[in-house]
C-alpha positions as a printed Julia matrix, in Angstrom:
449×3 Matrix{Float64}:
 -14.07  -42.99  22.94
 -11.13  -45.15  24.28
 -10.89  -45.85  28.18
  -7.41  -46.85  28.1
  -5.0   -45.37  30.33
  -2.26  -43.46  28.98
   1.33  -43.57  29.64
   1.79  -40.0   29.43
   2.44  -38.77  32.83
   0.12  -36.47  35.02
   0.76  -33.18  36.35
   2.54  -33.11  39.81
   1.25  -31.14  42.51
   2.13  -27.37  42.77
   5.87  -27.03  42.84
   6.58  -30.08  42.26
   8.45  -31.65  39.56
   6.71  -31.84  35.45
   6.62  -35.07  33.7
   8.74  -36.05  31.08
   7.98  -35.73  27.55
   5.45  -37.85  25.7
   6.14  -41.49  25.72
   7.19  -43.06  22.31
   9.45  -45.53  21.0
  12.72  -44.04  21.86
  14.48  -44.72  18.45
  11.52  -43.05  16.65
  11.29  -39.41  19.15
  13.62  -39.71  21.28
  13.77  -36.25  23.67
  16.28  -35.63  25.67
  14.36  -32.6   27.43
  12.39  -32.14  30.91
  10.51  -29.42  32.28
  10.19  -28.78  36.13
   7.02  -26.76  36.88
   8.41  -24.42  40.01
   6.95  -22.16  42.07
   6.62  -18.32  41.33
  10.2   -16.93  41.86
  11.85  -13.9   43.49
  11.18  -10.62  41.82
  14.74  -10.51  41.08
  15.19  -13.47  39.87
  11.91  -13.46  37.54
  13.22   -9.82  36.16
  16.78  -11.09  35.42
  19.66   -8.7   36.28
  19.24   -5.12  35.2
  21.75   -2.69  33.88
  21.25    0.53  33.5
  24.09    0.98  30.9
  22.36   -1.32  27.76
  19.49   -2.87  27.22
  19.71   -6.71  27.17
  17.83   -8.06  24.2
  15.29  -10.78  24.65
  17.52  -14.09  23.95
  20.13  -12.44  26.2
  17.61  -12.04  28.66
  16.57  -15.39  28.3
  19.31  -17.2   29.24
  19.89  -15.38  31.83
  16.83  -16.75  33.77
  16.97  -19.89  35.15
  13.37  -19.92  35.89
  11.51  -19.18  32.42
   7.66  -18.12  32.3
   4.86  -18.9   30.44
   1.65  -16.77  29.81
  -1.57  -18.18  29.58
  -2.38  -19.18  26.23
  -6.14  -20.17  26.86
  -8.59  -18.31  28.47
 -11.94  -20.21  29.37
 -14.87  -18.24  29.6
 -15.55  -19.7   33.18
 -13.46  -19.06  35.6
 -11.31  -21.18  38.39
 -12.9   -21.28  42.36
  -8.37  -20.63  43.53
  -7.14  -17.33  42.32
  -4.55  -18.98  40.83
  -4.19  -18.47  36.86
  -2.37  -20.65  33.97
   0.45  -18.94  33.88
   3.64  -21.02  34.75
   6.98  -20.73  35.87
   9.28  -23.58  34.47
  12.65  -24.89  34.19
  14.09  -26.88  30.98
  16.72  -29.37  31.88
  19.46  -29.46  30.03
  19.01  -25.63  30.3
  22.07  -25.06  28.01
  21.66  -27.28  25.46
  18.38  -26.03  25.2
  18.63  -22.17  25.09
  22.13  -23.05  22.69
  19.63  -24.3   20.07
  18.29  -21.49  17.39
  14.75  -20.4   18.02
  12.26  -20.3   15.17
   8.56  -19.4   14.52
   8.16  -23.0   12.56
   9.18  -26.09  11.15
   8.58  -28.09   7.84
   8.06  -31.99   8.65
   7.2   -34.13   5.93
   6.64  -31.33   2.84
   4.1   -29.82   6.18
   4.63  -26.73   7.85
   3.64  -26.37  11.45
   3.32  -22.86  13.22
   3.61  -21.53  16.45
   0.14  -21.63  18.46
  -0.56  -24.53  16.11
  -2.29  -27.49  17.1
  -1.3   -31.17  16.16
  -2.07  -34.96  16.31
   1.16  -36.49  18.29
   1.65  -40.05  18.19
   2.24  -42.25  21.26
   2.71  -45.72  22.73
  -1.3   -46.27  22.44
  -0.8   -45.12  18.76
   2.16  -47.57  18.24
   0.75  -50.19  19.86
  -2.52  -50.22  17.19
  -0.27  -50.09  14.21
   2.2   -53.06  15.42
  -0.84  -55.01  16.4
  -2.67  -55.42  12.7
  -2.23  -57.94  10.34
  -0.51  -57.23   7.19
  -1.88  -55.46   4.92
  -5.08  -53.73   6.94
  -5.78  -50.42   6.78
  -3.54  -48.31   9.19
  -6.0   -45.61   9.77
  -5.69  -44.3   13.47
  -8.55  -43.58  15.82
  -8.23  -40.14  16.75
  -8.73  -40.67  20.61
  -5.55  -42.75  20.14
  -3.26  -39.47  19.17
  -2.79  -37.22  22.34
  -3.59  -33.2   21.26
  -0.75  -30.38  21.71
  -0.78  -26.7   21.27
   2.59  -25.46  20.07
   4.15  -22.93  22.16
   7.82  -22.7   20.75
  10.02  -24.03  18.31
  14.3   -24.41  18.88
  16.41  -26.43  16.33
  20.26  -27.67  16.64
  19.91  -28.89  13.16
  17.75  -30.64  10.99
  17.42  -33.99  13.14
  17.58  -32.2   16.36
  14.26  -30.49  15.87
  11.96  -29.91  19.64
   9.08  -28.66  20.37
   7.35  -26.68  23.43
   3.34  -27.8   23.9
   0.66  -27.53  26.35
  -1.33  -30.68  26.23
  -5.09  -31.12  25.49
  -6.59  -33.66  27.31
  -9.42  -35.6   26.27
 -12.21  -36.24  28.89
 -11.06  -39.52  29.52
  -7.76  -38.16  31.07
  -8.56  -35.91  33.61
  -6.85  -37.49  36.88
  -8.17  -38.75  39.93
  -8.98  -35.78  42.43
  -9.79  -33.13  39.86
 -11.73  -30.66  41.17
 -14.5   -30.29  38.6
 -16.34  -26.82  41.55
 -16.93  -28.36  44.7
 -16.75  -32.28  43.98
 -13.97  -34.33  42.88
 -13.87  -36.09  39.57
 -11.87  -38.33  37.37
 -12.2   -38.81  33.38
 -15.4   -38.15  31.29
 -18.78  -36.08  32.68
 -22.15  -36.0   31.15
 -21.75  -32.71  29.8
 -18.76  -33.63  28.16
 -19.49  -34.04  24.28
 -18.03  -36.13  21.33
 -15.69  -34.04  20.23
 -14.43  -32.06  23.07
 -10.88  -31.22  24.63
 -10.31  -29.88  27.9
  -7.51  -27.2   27.55
  -4.12  -27.61  30.41
  -1.36  -25.74  31.16
   0.44  -29.15  31.71
   3.74  -28.5   29.49
   6.36  -30.83  27.8
   9.26  -30.88  25.3
   8.7   -33.36  22.62
  10.49  -34.45  19.05
   8.94  -33.08  16.4
   9.36  -36.21  14.93
   6.24  -37.79  16.65
   3.94  -34.76  14.98
   1.29  -36.85  13.14
  -0.68  -33.65  11.59
  -2.39  -30.48  11.99
  -5.65  -30.71  13.55
  -8.4   -27.33  14.13
  -9.58  -26.9   17.44
 -11.59  -24.07  18.63
 -12.64  -22.26  21.93
 -16.32  -22.68  22.4
 -17.76  -19.72  24.0
 -21.2   -21.15  25.71
 -22.82  -17.58  25.99
 -23.21  -16.99  21.9
 -25.84  -19.01  21.15
 -25.53  -19.1   17.84
 -21.63  -20.85  18.09
 -21.95  -24.54  16.53
 -19.57  -27.24  17.61
 -18.7   -29.02  14.45
 -14.79  -30.35  14.89
 -12.34  -30.54  18.06
 -13.42  -27.85  20.53
 -12.76  -26.83  23.82
 -14.66  -24.74  26.9
 -13.01  -25.92  29.85
  -8.98  -25.66  31.15
  -7.48  -27.41  33.62
  -4.56  -26.07  36.19
  -1.67  -28.53  36.36
  -1.11  -26.79  39.72
  -4.47  -27.11  41.08
  -6.01  -29.86  39.52
  -9.31  -27.67  39.37
 -11.45  -27.55  36.17
 -12.73  -23.98  35.39
 -16.65  -23.91  35.56
 -18.74  -24.39  32.62
 -22.31  -22.64  31.98
 -24.96  -24.02  33.97
 -28.7   -23.9   31.82
 -32.27  -25.68  33.01
 -34.05  -26.15  36.17
 -31.66  -28.86  37.21
 -28.89  -26.54  37.39
 -25.87  -28.36  35.18
 -24.28  -27.94  32.12
 -25.25  -28.83  28.43
 -23.6   -31.47  26.58
 -23.38  -30.3   22.92
 -23.8   -32.59  21.62
 -27.62  -32.9   22.63
 -30.54  -30.52  22.01
 -31.27  -27.5   23.85
 -34.95  -26.1   24.03
 -35.04  -22.16  24.76
 -38.28  -20.83  26.52
 -39.89  -18.03  24.34
 -40.96  -15.77  27.02
 -38.91  -12.87  26.59
 -38.57  -12.43  30.59
 -37.18  -15.77  30.56
 -35.42  -16.74  27.77
 -33.41  -19.97  29.37
 -32.19  -22.46  27.91
 -33.32  -26.17  28.88
 -32.46  -29.92  28.47
 -34.18  -31.84  26.46
 -34.3   -34.75  28.41
 -35.53  -32.85  31.28
 -38.53  -31.56  29.6
 -38.98  -34.45  28.61
 -39.18  -36.04  31.79
 -41.39  -33.16  33.01
 -44.53  -33.8   30.66
 -44.18  -37.29  30.89
 -44.38  -37.21  34.14
 -47.48  -35.39  34.07
 -49.4   -37.5   31.8
 -48.27  -40.42  34.58
 -49.9   -38.34  37.15
 -53.13  -38.09  35.64
 -53.43  -41.63  34.24
 -51.49  -43.94  35.97
 -51.46  -47.3   34.66
 -54.68  -47.89  33.5
 -56.74  -44.7   33.24
 -57.85  -44.52  29.55
 -56.77  -41.31  28.05
 -60.03  -39.13  26.73
 -59.71  -35.76  24.91
 -63.27  -34.47  26.13
 -61.06  -31.02  25.41
 -58.29  -30.21  22.67
 -55.04  -30.17  23.8
 -54.3   -26.64  22.14
 -57.44  -24.71  22.79
 -58.8   -22.97  19.39
 -61.51  -20.99  20.68
 -63.49  -20.52  24.16
 -66.43  -23.21  24.07
 -69.32  -22.55  26.57
 -69.29  -26.18  28.26
 -65.34  -26.43  28.6
 -63.15  -25.4   31.66
 -60.32  -23.42  31.41
 -57.27  -24.7   29.28
 -53.99  -23.04  29.65
 -54.01  -21.0   25.97
 -50.96  -22.3   24.06
 -49.35  -19.68  22.03
 -49.55  -19.52  18.34
 -46.52  -17.95  17.34
 -43.42  -19.62  15.28
 -41.33  -21.96  16.44
 -39.25  -22.57  19.34
 -35.8   -21.53  19.11
 -33.75  -23.92  20.44
 -30.24  -25.44  18.92
 -28.53  -28.69  18.9
 -24.91  -27.93  20.34
 -22.15  -30.12  18.31
 -18.83  -29.89  18.59
 -14.11  -27.3   16.68
  -7.77  -21.86  16.84
  -5.81  -20.99  14.41
  -2.2   -21.03  14.05
   5.73  -15.54  12.11
   7.94  -16.35  10.2
  11.54  -16.68   9.42
  13.83  -20.02   7.91
  12.33  -22.67   9.12
  14.3   -26.25   9.81
  13.27  -28.58   8.25
  12.96  -31.98   9.92
  15.11  -34.89   8.86
  13.3   -37.64   7.1
  10.5   -38.65   9.82
   9.99  -42.28  10.38
   6.59  -42.18  11.35
   4.34  -43.18   8.47
   1.69  -40.99   7.02
  -1.32  -41.87   8.43
  -5.07  -41.26   8.16
  -7.51  -40.23  11.28
 -10.96  -41.59  10.74
 -13.38  -38.93   9.53
 -15.18  -37.57  12.56
 -19.2   -37.81  11.12
 -21.01  -34.59  11.93
 -23.36  -34.72  14.75
 -26.87  -34.34  13.19
 -28.87  -31.36  14.42
 -33.08  -32.04  13.79
 -35.2   -29.13  13.43
 -38.21  -31.5   14.4
 -37.15  -33.36  17.08
 -38.42  -36.86  17.26
 -36.99  -38.65  19.86
 -39.46  -41.04  20.94
 -39.58  -41.0   24.25
 -41.94  -41.89  27.39
 -44.96  -38.84  28.85
 -46.36  -38.27  31.95
 -47.4   -35.04  33.58
 -49.97  -32.89  35.89
 -54.09  -33.08  35.29
 -54.69  -30.81  32.88
 -58.23  -30.7   33.56
 -57.86  -28.26  36.39
 -57.13  -24.48  35.76
 -53.39  -23.54  34.27
 -52.85  -22.47  37.72
 -53.28  -25.28  39.82
 -51.37  -26.97  37.33
 -48.54  -25.28  37.56
 -47.92  -24.73  40.93
 -48.86  -28.44  41.57
 -45.72  -28.73  39.23
 -43.49  -26.58  41.36
 -44.02  -28.67  43.82
 -43.05  -31.77  43.17
 -39.97  -33.19  44.04
 -37.5   -34.85  41.64
 -37.22  -38.17  41.64
 -34.26  -39.98  40.23
 -37.22  -42.57  39.19
 -38.95  -42.5   36.14
 -42.71  -44.39  36.64
 -44.02  -43.43  33.48
 -41.06  -45.59  31.56
 -42.41  -48.34  29.59
 -45.9   -47.24  29.65
 -45.81  -43.6   27.94
 -43.58  -41.65  25.35
 -43.11  -38.59  23.86
 -41.89  -36.19  20.98
 -41.69  -32.72  20.71
 -42.94  -30.85  17.95
 -41.88  -27.52  16.93
 -42.25  -26.74  13.45
 -46.18  -27.89  13.22
 -47.49  -24.48  14.95
 -47.26  -24.18  18.61
 -44.68  -26.3   20.31
 -46.47  -29.43  21.63
 -45.59  -32.88  22.75
 -47.1   -35.91  21.2
 -47.78  -38.33  23.27
 -48.07  -41.86  22.56
 -49.97  -44.44  25.09
 -47.86  -47.71  25.4
 -49.86  -49.33  27.99
 -51.46  -52.61  27.34
 -55.31  -53.95  28.18
 -56.13  -50.28  28.67
 -59.86  -49.73  26.64
 -62.04  -46.9   25.57
 -58.92  -44.2   25.5
 -57.05  -42.66  22.68
 -53.12  -43.97  22.06
 -51.93  -40.68  20.4
 -52.75  -36.87  21.74
 -50.8   -33.8   22.6
 -49.97  -31.97  25.37
 -48.86  -28.63  25.66
 -44.37  -27.83  26.67
 -44.09  -25.53  29.56
 -40.74  -23.69  30.71
 -38.82  -25.6   33.61
 -38.74  -22.3   35.15
 -41.29  -19.47  34.57
 -44.03  -22.45  33.86
 -45.12  -20.61  30.81
 -46.61  -22.36  27.68
 -43.24  -22.23  25.5
 -45.0   -21.09  21.8
């Protein structure tokens, strides 16, 4: 995904001026309106003048308010550190011109009807530059990351040549500004847990000329607590508060207590009292570290006892008993809102040419995860209890001494869950080059069935 800086203005701190509309070719999508984010107004100003003699209808109330209110439309599962919500107070300039226009529930552009609450792709300078740089006759297919994604909040129009939408921007992770607070740390841009098709919802508001809309797009909220919620298209789980530059929290998993990347496999513990999810890479590092601790660089592996013990034998030491139940529940997370109506304004002939997005490749989930990777762990010659105790005491290291020496593949559909380890060391004689190792939960230290 492109990391090219965008010219879309960033949200300003609390009470400061919000950015102008989307930066586009002015001849194509001129927009005279700007949005200013303001602090919460006094109650009498927020509620507007009241009269006991008659009720004001909604349009009259809107016209009496200098400051408008936008309630939160995104409700992330995670929380913000601060107490502020995504509710926004704003003013539009020029105010009278904006309020004098007729308000609609939808608009029609190039024969397609778009409704409030819909998500849309919006063209911008990066889109135009790419189109203009292509040689004559070249395919005009644009990358999805070249577009901005917006959620339509309101549509107003004076005639078919002047149709505008007030929107909230969705951010690509690369667009998160410097100084964004993610929990207790400051970040910017894409983080390791962001998936390929992930967006970040925001209360960054603008008004755009609808001519800049390219096409609709399906964006769904990912509820992480739903283990069966698999993401197959654009989705969001975090929200960015432009007033506080703060991201909502994400669920932490595994022993490392870091978020899950939906493009990578999570493995679940089969222990009913645990059932925690773990990163595949963390489990891999654990087993390969145990193998390396036992064999190092020159000790051959000899299977005096089977890795999976089926029957007790008189002259063998106690081995950790592996489960023999069905496959381990696991998931491969991958990426994905919906869109009343009175007469909709039909937008005058758009100068934005129809464009086709590159089809996103579906993330492939593998029931039998066979990603080769190295494999070390603690000695299995000791009792299960002593081995697990040693594993619990080991300090986490960023170094992986097993790299280039061992690799392993997790087998989950061929009986009990085990690691198939391959010895990559050269010059080590007298040992096996392939064998199996049990898979342990990193949190409760029980064997994964």
